[in-house]
C-alpha positions, -999 to +999 in steps of 0.1 A: +167+071+122+185+039+111+181+024+146+143+026+142+145+003+112+164-025+128+144-058+129+121-061+158+135-082+186+103-104+187+088-100+153+053-114+149+048-130+115+019-147+099+020-166+067-006-157+041+006-181+015+039-192+000+058-160-007+035-138+013+038-127+050+020-104+074+044-085+097+024-075+128+031-040+142+062-036+121+056+000+113+047+012+149+082+023+160+083+049+132+047+061+133+058+097+139+082+097+109+056+082+086+028+105+095+049+137+091+061+125+057+026+116+047+013+151+056+040+166+033+031+144+004-006+151+007+001+189+009+019+186-025-005+162-042-039+160-024-061+130-023-086+125-051-112+099-062-100+085-095-123+071-122-120+036-137-119+031-175-155+020-172-165+053-156-168+041-120-157+066-093-135+047-069-146+048-032-110+049-021-093+083-024-057+082-037-025+100-042+011+089-049+047+097-043+079+086-060+092+087-096+059+074-109+023+074-097-006+050-105-033+067-124-068+056-135-091+074-159-113+068-190-081+059-210-070+031-187-047+022-158-011+032-160+019+048-142+027+084-150+055+106-137+031+136-136+002+142-112-027+150-135-043+172-108-014+195-101+004+191-135+037+186-116+058+156-109+046+135-079+063+143-046+096+125-041+094+094-020+103+103+016+134+087+030+114+072+059+090+055+035+118+040+014+138+028+044+107+011+059+097-005+026+131-020+020+134-033+056+100-049+055+107-065+021+140-079+035+122-094+064+097-109+040+125-126+021+129-101-007+163-085-007+174-054-026+139-040-030+141-005-044+106+008-049+101+038-072+064+042-065+042+045-034+004+044-039-014+061-010-050+050-004-074+067+020-103+046+032-132+062+049-161+042+064-178+022+036-148+025+012-136-008-003-112-022-029-125-051-049-104-082-057-077-073-082-042-082-094-014-056-095-004-060-132+005-025-143+042-029-133+068-038-159+085-065-139+066-089-116+099-101-101+097-074-075+074-078-044+046-056-031+049-040+004+017-027+019+016-007+052-016-002+071-023+029+092-054+039+111-086+020+114-085-018+113-095-034+080-101-068+065-075-077+039-086-103+014-060-125-001-070-149-029-054-171-055-042-166-091-078-167-104-105-143-093-129-172-086-104-190-062-108-192-025-101-161-005-085-159+030-093-129+052-069-112+076-076-084+100-049-058+095-042-032+122-024+001+126+013-006+119+009-040+102+027-046+069+019-072+043+047-083+019+041-106-011+060-116-041+075-146-060+048-172-066+023-150-047+030-118-067-001-120-089-025-133-064-059-115-063-063-093-032-086-065-019-100-048+011-135-053+024-157-023+031-142-003+060-162-003+092-168+029+110-147+038+141-122+063+155-085+056+156-067+075+184-041+089+159-058+088+125-094+094+133-122+079+111-099+066+083-074+041+072-044+050+052-026+023+031+009+028+017+017+004-011+052+002-024+061-011-058+087-011-085+067+004-113+092+010-141 
């Protein structure tokens, strides 16, 4: 498996901002490993639509794996070691997930990345994620690694204020976005997913977001 995670011989990189990079097709060589691991995680902790503190049902379905999982409900946003749906700890992070996340972070300029949480989002046509900052982690010194699988989507990357200008990037199956450093608290989101059918994933997009939560 280790050979799969060697750097691509001709990596395609796009700069989103200082400290942020888009690695095109970086996850494609390990698609089979990722999807098998994903199936196992979902079987243990199924997707669910969480509710925001304001009572809004999120259009994106979510689950988690790792030592902590991101949770949203009427009491607020937080990381919790227990899945509130199953009452059990979240599934352990698969080795393939961890190895890819660390390799991508390294290529993005962030060495020694050891994520303890992976948020798994499922987008179906029409689902979206509004502009937000990832602020529930204890230490913003660690980057975010975001892996796209399935239908193409429009990734929105803004500034340090919600009202700042927003750049838009089309992310495809196998693309990875890495951001940290001065870009760590930039606002970002995903525009409403357009309908379509991916040859492997069907009518959905899956996003794996790796973080150091605790």
